[in-house]
N, C-alpha and C positions, 0 to 999 in steps of 0.2 A: 503475342504481348504488344500493345499501342506504345509506343516510344511513350508518349505523356508521361504514361505511370512510371517507365523504368527512367526515366529524367527527374521525374520529383521523387522516387527512392532515392537516386543515386544525390542528388542533392541534401538530402535530410542524413541519409549515412556518410554522406563524409563532414560534414560540418561539423565537429564538434560539438557543439551547443546541444545535442540530436544523439550524439554516438552512445546515450544511458535509456531511451527512452523504451526501449521494448520490453525493458525491466518491469517497469510497472505494471505491464498485463501480465509478467511470470510470477512476478511475487505476490502480490497485493493478496489475492484470495485465498492464498494459500495460509495467509499470516495469520499468528495469535490477534487477536482481537488488541492487545497490547502491542506487539510490534504495529498493531495498523495505523496503529497514532503518529508514528512517526513519518509513516511514508507518505500521510493523509497532507501533512504539512506542503508536501508537495504540490498540491490542486493549484497553484497556478500553472502548471505544464501540462493539465489534465486538457488544452485544446490541440495540444501539442502533440501530446501519447493519443489523443481519436485520430488523429491526421494522420500520424505514421503511424498506427496499426488498421488502419483501413486502406491506407497503400500494400501494406506486406501483404493485405491476408487479400488487397486488389490482385498483386501478383502471385502467389501462390495460386490464387483459382483463375486464374487467365485474364481476369480484366474484365470481363463480360466477354469474350469470346469464348464460341465452340470449344468444351475444355473435352482433352482425352480421359480424363480425372472426377467424371460423372461422381461416383459413391463416395469417393474423397469428397467431394466440394457438399454431398449431401451429409457426410458424415461432419465435415465442421460445421455447417449449418443446425445439424443438433449438437454439437458439442456448444453452438451462441447461444443455444435455447436450453443450456443446462439438461435434456435427455441426454444423457450419456451412454444408458444402456442404447440404445437407438444406434448413437453415434459409433458404439462398437461393432452392430451388425454391421453399419453402411461400411466397415470398414476393412469386418473378415470379407465383404463382398466385392470390397477392391481388391482385394489378395486376389481372389478366387480370377478375375479381371485384369490380372496382371498390371495393376495401374502402379504408378509411380511411388518407388517403396521408400523415400526417402519423406517424403510426403502423408502417407498411409499410416511409418510407424510414429511419424512424429503426432498425430491426428489420435493415434491411440493413447501415445503418453499423456495428451489433453483430458482425453476421456480419462483413464485410469488418476490423475488426479484432482478433476472432480468426483470420479468415485471414492477418492482417498484412500485408492489402493497404490501406494508410492513405490513398493517392490515390483510391480508390474509398469508402473508408470517408467521407474528407470528404465527396466530390460528395453521399453518400445524405443525409447529416447535414444539409448546404447546402437540400436537395431538402426535407427537415424541416420546418427554420427556414422557409423560403419556404411552406408550406402550413399554417402555423397559423391561425387565424382571424383574428389582428390583437388577439386578448387575450391577454397574456402569460399563462403559467401555470407550474405546476409541471415541465410537460414540457418547455417553453424552457429553462428553467434548465437540468435533466439533461442534456438535448440539447446545449448550448453546454457542458458543463462534456467530455463526450465530445469535442466538437471540437475545444477547445483539448488537451485529450489529442494527438488524434489530427494536429495542426497542429506540437507539438512534437515526434512520432515521425518528421514529414516533414522537420526541420528548420525548417520554417518557423516562426520563434519570435515576429515582428512580428504573425503570423495566430493566435498563438497568445496572445498578450497582449491582443488584438483582441476574444477569446472572454472570455477574464476580464474585461475591460470591460463585458461587455455582461452577464454573471453579477452584478458588481459593481453596475451602474444598475438591476438589476433586485431586489437582496439586497444592501442598504450596510453590514449589518453583518455580513455574510458574513467572517470571518476568515482562511478559510480560503485563498478568492480572492485574496485582498489576499496571503496569503501564498506561493502559488504564483505570483503575479503577481511577486510579488518574487523569488521564486526563477529566473525568466523574465530579469530586468531585470539580475541580478547579474552578469553579465558583459558589460556594455553603458553600466551607468547610475547606478552605484552608488548617489546621491543620491535617488534615484527608487524603487531597490528598500531603501536604507533605511525611506525613507518608507513602504512599502507594509508592511515590517515593525513600524516602529512603532506602524502604524493596526492592523495586527493583534493586536498585544500589546495593546493600548488598548482591545480591542474583550473581552479577557480577559485579564486581567493574574496572577491565576491558574492561568491552564494553562500550566504549568510543563515537558509536554511540547512544545507549540508554538515555547514560546520556547527549548530543547535543539534542536528541528529547524533553528530560526534559526541559533543559533551553528553547528550544522554547516556549515549550506550561507555562513555568512560565514566559515569556519577553511576550508571546500574550495576556497573564491575568491580567498585568499589577505588576507581581512580578520580574521583571529584573534582580534585583540586588542579591534576591536568586540565582537565576540560573547562574549568573556569579561568585559566590561563589560555585559554586558546579562544575563550571569549573575551577576556579583559585584552588582550594581542591587540584582536580586531577591532575592540573599541578605539585602543590608544591611537592604529594605525590608519583606521576608515572613518572615526564617529565624525569627521567635518562632512564626507562625501554620502553616509546614511541618511539615510531618511532618517523622519521621526518614526515611524512604525520598526525599523530595524532597530533602531536603539533600544526603542520597548523592549524589545524580544531580548534583546541581549543583559539589561537591565533585568527583566523578569527573570532569567535564568538563572542570572548571579544572584536570585535572591534579594535585589536591591527593591523591593517593590514601590517605594516612592520616589524614584527615578523613574520604577517603568511604568507609575501612574502617572507621571509628566509627562513623557514622550509620546503616550498611547494617546490622553487625552487631547492631545495636539495632531494624534494622525486618526481619531477617532474618523472627522467625515471624510477624509480622503482614503483612506487604505483598505474600506472596504469592512466583510463581515471579519477576514482577521484580527483585525487591529479590533475592532469591537467584542470578540471572544478574550480577547487576550486582555484588555483594560477590564472584562468584566470579572475573568478570572483571578484577575491581579486585587479589586478591588474584596475578594472573596478570601483571597490571601491575610489582606489587611485586617479580615474580618468585619468587615462591611457587607452582609451578603445580600443587605436590603438595598443599596444601592449597585449591586451587581445585577440585581433582577432587572432593577428599573434600567440599566445598560442595554442588558434584553431584549429588553419591552417595548427600549426606545426603537430600538430597530424591527423588530417583529412588527410595529405598527404602523411602518415603511415597506416592510417587503416579509413577505409569509412562505417566502418558495426555500428558507434558507433549513435544514434539517438540523447542521452544526450547534446554529441560535437555538434550536427548540431542545436539543439534547443539555448542551449546557446550562438552559433554565431549566430541566429537569433536575439536572445533578442537583443545581445550587437550592431549588425548591427542595429536596430527597434530605438534602444536609441542615435545613433548615426546620425537617421535619413536618413540612406539611407537602404528604403523598397524595391525596385528590389532586393537587395543582402537578406536583410532580408527573402524576399517571397522564395527563391532560397534555401538559409539555410533549410527553412520549409520543402519546397519539396522535396529537397536531403536525409531529417530524413523522411519522410515517405515514400520512395520507399525502406527502407529499409525492408527486410521482417521479419515478425512476431517479430517486437520491440515493445516493452512496453510502447513506445511514444507515441501511435500514436493520441488519445483522445488530449492530449498536443497542438500536432503539427495541429492536424486540427482547435482545435480553434486560435491557433495563427496564422494559414494561414489564416482564416477570420478575423481578428482583421487586417492583414496586409493589405487586399485588400481594407478593410474599409479607414485607413491610404492614399493608393492610389487613395483613391477616388471613388475607383471602386463597387459601394453600389447593385448595382443588381447581380453583381456575389459574393461579401460577404450572401448576403442574401439568394441566392438558395442554396450556402455551407452548410449555416447554416439551414437552412430547411432541409437539409440530415443530418448536426451531432446532431439534439436533435431528429431525428428519432433512431438515434445510441446510443443515448446516454441523454433522454428524465430527465434524472434526474438532470441537471448541470441547477442551479436558475442565473449562471452569465449567461451560456450563453441566459435562456429564456430575462432576461433586454435584451442583448442583440440586439436580436430580435425584442424587444419590440420598441428599437429604429430606428433600420433600417429599421422599416416600415412607418418611418418616414419622412425616408431622398426621 
């Protein structure tokens, strides 16, 4: 294995700023659309995620050197191409050929996750962990994040929490593991959940995205006032060091839309599309959808490569009852290659066709959608509705 690869992974893995990056690969594809919104707020870390993922994959595959795990490598390539059945065939052949069992079972788990066969995925990841050489390393950390996600999807919350316990034992400064464990605990043990959130915040007090994520979880679970206390405390202690964009975000989630607007207007030219999106949403909350549309269109006039802005423009148009224009916005976003909003855009396109009364078109598209995203419960309910139209 090339020394350069080892050094790069070691540097990233030991730097606490990167200790949680692997989890984005793990949880994102298997979250509900509503849950993905929280993770996607961390888009600023995307390049770091890709870098660490590439390095990890490089290590697992042998960094380009001739590998004994030929079938495993082929299977992982099939997983990356979303061809999960082919991947499973490759891993079965790897079993026959005596290839690395830990990587083999890890690959099987990933393929089963892709097929939404979570019971089989859990069994595979457990086997992968049981085939460890006894020295805990980055692969064990990676597998435990997958395992936590699988158990969450199976509704086995205690086992999911135990997986995060294992991650925290391995990396006690992993703020994301504390945050996610808190998300699981919030439904049954508020005090333990809050302790996890407090720990996550203490590990990086300037991570305002994480702070907002925690607020949203608390709000969704009936602890809105506690979440607001976190936000207000951050404003009180860090407003002088916060950027205009960060202040605007805090005020937005505190529902102080006048202050949010003022800060976000100042951040509009320097903070990128995130400020544009939040500024537009602020005007929507203030009841000025026309100005919100102008904010989105002004950005699009200079940059036609951001699917998130097209999506929000479409949602705003939907709210205004301009369904044809909403459809055009969603489809424009879908035409952007390699965008990370495709599932959301496709679903919104289907809903728009329903509002336009084109139920047959919506049904055809939804059937195709469910083939690609079979785990979307909201879409399944929508399909049941469409069959009655």
